[in-house]
C-alpha positions in Angstrom: -34.9 2.8 -58.6 -34.2 6.4 -57.7 -30.4 7.4 -59.5 -28.6 9.9 -57.5 -25.2 11.6 -58.4 -22.5 11.5 -55.5 -24.4 14.6 -54.7 -27.7 13.7 -53.9 -30.9 15.5 -53.1 -30.4 14.6 -49.3 -27.1 16.6 -49.1 -27.0 20.4 -47.8 -25.8 22.5 -50.6 -22.5 22.9 -48.4 -21.8 19.1 -48.1 -22.6 18.6 -51.9 -19.6 21.3 -52.3 -17.4 19.9 -50.0 -17.6 16.4 -51.9 -16.8 17.9 -55.0 -14.0 19.5 -53.5 -12.4 16.4 -52.4 -13.8 14.3 -55.8 -11.4 17.0 -57.7 -8.3 17.2 -55.7 -8.6 13.0 -55.6 -8.7 13.6 -59.4 -5.7 15.9 -59.6 -3.8 13.8 -57.1 -3.9 10.7 -59.2 -3.3 12.7 -62.8 -0.3 14.3 -61.4 1.1 10.8 -60.3 0.0 9.1 -64.1 1.8 12.1 -65.5 5.3 11.3 -63.6 4.8 7.8 -64.5 4.2 7.8 -67.9 7.5 10.1 -68.1 9.2 7.2 -66.1 8.2 4.5 -68.6 9.5 6.3 -71.3 13.0 6.4 -69.6 12.5 10.0 -68.3 12.8 10.0 -64.9 12.8 14.0 -64.4 9.3 14.0 -65.0 8.6 11.4 -62.6 10.8 13.5 -59.7 8.9 16.5 -60.7 5.5 15.1 -60.5 6.2 13.0 -57.7 6.9 16.0 -55.9 3.8 18.0 -57.0 1.8 15.2 -56.0 3.8 15.1 -52.5 2.7 18.5 -52.1 -0.7 18.1 -52.9 -1.4 15.1 -50.5 0.0 17.0 -47.9 -2.5 19.6 -47.8 -5.0 17.0 -47.9 -3.9 15.4 -44.4 -4.3 19.0 -43.8 -7.9 19.7 -44.5 -9.5 16.3 -44.6 -7.5 14.8 -42.2 -6.0 11.9 -44.5 -3.9 12.0 -47.2 -6.5 10.1 -49.5 -9.4 12.1 -47.9 -10.3 8.9 -46.7 -13.4 8.5 -44.5 -14.3 12.2 -45.7 -17.6 11.4 -47.2 -20.0 9.5 -45.2 -23.8 8.8 -45.6 -25.4 12.4 -45.1 -22.5 14.5 -45.9 -19.0 15.1 -44.9 -16.9 14.9 -41.7 -15.4 17.8 -41.5 -15.6 21.4 -43.1 -12.3 23.1 -44.0 -11.8 26.5 -42.2 -10.8 29.9 -44.0 -7.6 29.8 -43.8 -7.2 26.2 -45.3 -9.7 26.9 -47.9 -7.2 29.8 -49.1 -4.3 27.3 -48.8 -6.5 25.4 -51.6 -6.9 28.0 -53.7 -3.1 29.1 -53.3 -1.7 25.7 -53.9 -3.9 25.3 -57.1 -2.0 28.4 -58.3 1.3 27.0 -57.8 0.4 23.5 -59.3 -1.0 25.1 -62.5 1.8 27.5 -62.8 4.4 24.2 -62.7 2.2 21.5 -64.5 2.2 23.9 -67.6 5.8 24.5 -67.7 6.1 20.6 -67.2 3.3 20.7 -70.1 5.9 22.5 -72.2 8.6 20.3 -71.5 6.8 16.8 -72.2 5.6 18.3 -75.8 8.7 19.7 -76.6 10.7 16.2 -75.5 11.3 14.3 -78.7 12.2 11.2 -76.9 9.1 11.0 -74.7 6.8 12.0 -78.3 8.7 9.2 -80.0 7.4 6.9 -77.6 3.7 8.3 -76.9 2.7 9.2 -80.0 1.3 6.3 -82.2 1.7 4.0 -79.0 -1.2 1.7 -77.7 -3.7 3.6 -79.9 -7.6 2.8 -79.8 -9.5 4.5 -82.6 -13.1 6.3 -81.6 -15.2 3.6 -83.6 -13.7 0.9 -81.6 -13.6 2.7 -78.4 -17.2 3.2 -79.0 -18.4 -0.1 -80.1 -16.8 -1.6 -77.2 -17.7 1.0 -74.5 -14.5 2.8 -73.4 -15.3 5.0 -70.5 -14.0 7.8 -68.8 -10.4 9.2 -69.4 -9.3 7.0 -71.9 -12.5 7.0 -73.7 -12.4 10.6 -73.9 -8.9 10.1 -75.4 -10.5 8.1 -77.7 -13.1 10.6 -79.4 -15.8 9.7 -76.3 -16.5 12.5 -75.5 -18.5 12.0 -72.3 -18.5 13.2 -68.6 -20.9 13.4 -65.9 -20.0 16.9 -64.7 -20.8 18.1 -67.8 -23.3 16.2 -69.7 -25.9 16.1 -66.8 -24.5 18.8 -64.2 -25.5 17.9 -60.7 -25.1 20.5 -58.2 -22.8 21.8 -57.7 -21.1 21.4 -61.4 -24.4 23.2 -62.6 -22.5 26.1 -61.0 -19.3 25.4 -62.2 -19.3 25.0 -66.0 -17.3 22.0 -66.2 -15.5 21.4 -69.4 -15.0 17.7 -70.6 -12.2 17.5 -72.4 -11.3 15.3 -75.3 -9.0 13.7 -78.5 -9.5 11.7 -81.1 -5.8 10.6 -81.3 -6.7 7.3 -79.1 -2.8 6.7 -78.3 -0.6 7.5 -75.2 0.0 11.2 -76.5 -3.7 11.7 -76.4 -4.4 10.0 -73.0 -1.0 12.3 -71.9 -2.9 15.2 -73.2 -6.3 14.4 -71.5 -4.5 14.1 -68.1 -3.1 17.7 -68.7 -6.3 19.0 -69.7 -8.3 17.5 -66.9 -5.3 18.4 -64.5 -5.9 22.5 -65.8 -9.7 22.2 -65.4 -10.0 20.5 -62.1 -7.6 23.2 -60.4 -9.7 26.0 -62.1 -13.0 23.9 -60.7 -11.1 23.6 -56.9 -10.2 27.7 -57.5 -13.4 28.6 -57.7 -15.3 26.2 -54.7 -12.6 27.0 -52.2 -13.2 30.5 -53.0 -17.3 30.4 -52.9 -16.8 28.2 -49.5 -14.3 30.6 -47.9 -16.8 33.7 -48.8 -19.8 31.9 -46.9 -21.9 31.8 -50.1 -22.4 28.1 -49.9 -24.4 27.7 -47.1 -26.0 24.8 -44.7 -24.8 21.9 -42.5 -22.0 19.6 -43.8 -24.0 16.6 -42.6 -27.8 15.5 -42.0 -28.6 12.0 -40.1 -29.9 10.1 -43.1 -33.4 8.1 -42.3 -33.6 4.6 -41.9 -35.8 2.8 -44.7 -39.0 1.4 -43.1 -39.6 -0.4 -46.2 -37.3 -2.2 -48.9 -35.8 0.3 -51.1 -33.5 0.7 -53.9 -30.7 3.7 -54.9 -28.0 4.3 -56.7 -24.9 6.9 -57.1 -23.3 7.9 -60.4 -20.5 10.0 -60.1 -17.4 10.8 -62.8 -14.5 9.4 -60.4 -11.0 10.2 -61.7 -10.7 7.0 -63.9 -14.2 7.5 -65.1 -18.0 6.9 -64.3 -18.9 5.0 -61.0 -21.7 3.5 -60.3 -22.9 2.0 -57.0 -26.4 0.2 -56.6 -27.9 -0.4 -53.1 -30.4 -2.4 -52.1 -31.9 -1.9 -48.6 -34.2 -4.6 -46.7 -37.5 -3.2 -44.4 -34.9 -2.8 -41.7 -32.8 -0.6 -43.4 -30.1 -3.0 -43.5 -27.7 -3.6 -46.9 -29.2 -6.5 -48.5 -27.2 -6.1 -51.8 -24.6 -3.9 -53.2 -22.9 -3.5 -56.5 -20.2 -1.7 -57.0 -18.9 -0.6 -60.9 -15.6 1.0 -61.7 -15.1 2.0 -64.9 -11.9 -0.5 -65.1 -14.3 -3.6 -65.2 -15.1 -2.6 -69.3 -11.8 -0.9 -70.3 -9.9 -3.9 -69.4 -10.6 -5.5 -72.8 -9.9 -2.2 -74.5 -6.2 -2.4 -73.1 -5.5 -6.1 -74.6 -6.6 -4.1 -78.1 -4.5 -1.2 -77.7 -1.3 -3.4 -77.0 -1.6 -5.7 -80.3 1.2 -4.7 -83.0 2.8 -2.8 -80.2 6.4 -4.1 -79.0 6.8 -5.4 -75.9 8.9 -2.7 -74.1 5.8 -0.5 -75.1 3.3 -2.4 -72.5 4.4 -0.8 -69.3 3.7 2.5 -70.8 0.3 1.6 -72.7 -1.0 0.0 -69.2 -0.1 3.1 -67.1 -1.4 5.4 -69.9 -4.7 3.4 -69.0 -4.0 3.1 -65.4 -6.8 0.5 -64.4 -7.4 -0.8 -61.3 -6.6 -4.9 -61.1 -9.4 -5.4 -58.5 -12.0 -3.1 -59.7 -13.3 -5.5 -62.2 -14.6 -7.6 -59.0 -16.4 -5.0 -57.0 
């Protein structure tokens, strides 16, 4: 079986970088939304209002650059569907500066807000030992001492040229998951800024789409990428006509749900929504 990342070898360098750009923008959008929702679940409506504003601005630029607020149908077999122009790439870089500045200011507010920290600290804790034993992965895993990130562990293109940093914490509680979100959002903003600049300068060349070859014999393949929630694996089997025979999508929620149950043990009932949001697992992902 050939195991490939989302930046597969059959995709041109420019398409690889554009795919990664879309992936990192998806990461930032979800982290901004979660940080606001976590503030709201702890009774801090100001946090929800501010992060919702930032996320909305972010999604509006997505719509301009990718043709869709959530970049749906942007990644296609063999590459991507569109190539942003220099002005759009410059807009992306400028927006990163604004979002980074405001996110850093909001982080200070979150860190210094005694009411928030009282709700975050020690709540919904999953220790590193339990996280390792039950395979907690992705963002939630990194907040419980599992310092694994495909972008830094394997450094497939374009991350081999970007030096992506894996952020982690041993805290294992809501406060740690909030901190990891802040750190990952800021790191993703750095990556986006570098990618947008390199793409705008024309340093990354090649067509944005190459028509994939249809398999002439039964074939197997897998894609593996660090999504915003964690590792996403897609396994695919084709028949001799190139038609899909079997497809399996593995979302990180599939293996993280049991850890949420452990995290809730011993906590008061009003803290469950807060714990649940700190993981933010998909309710349908385990059925993919």
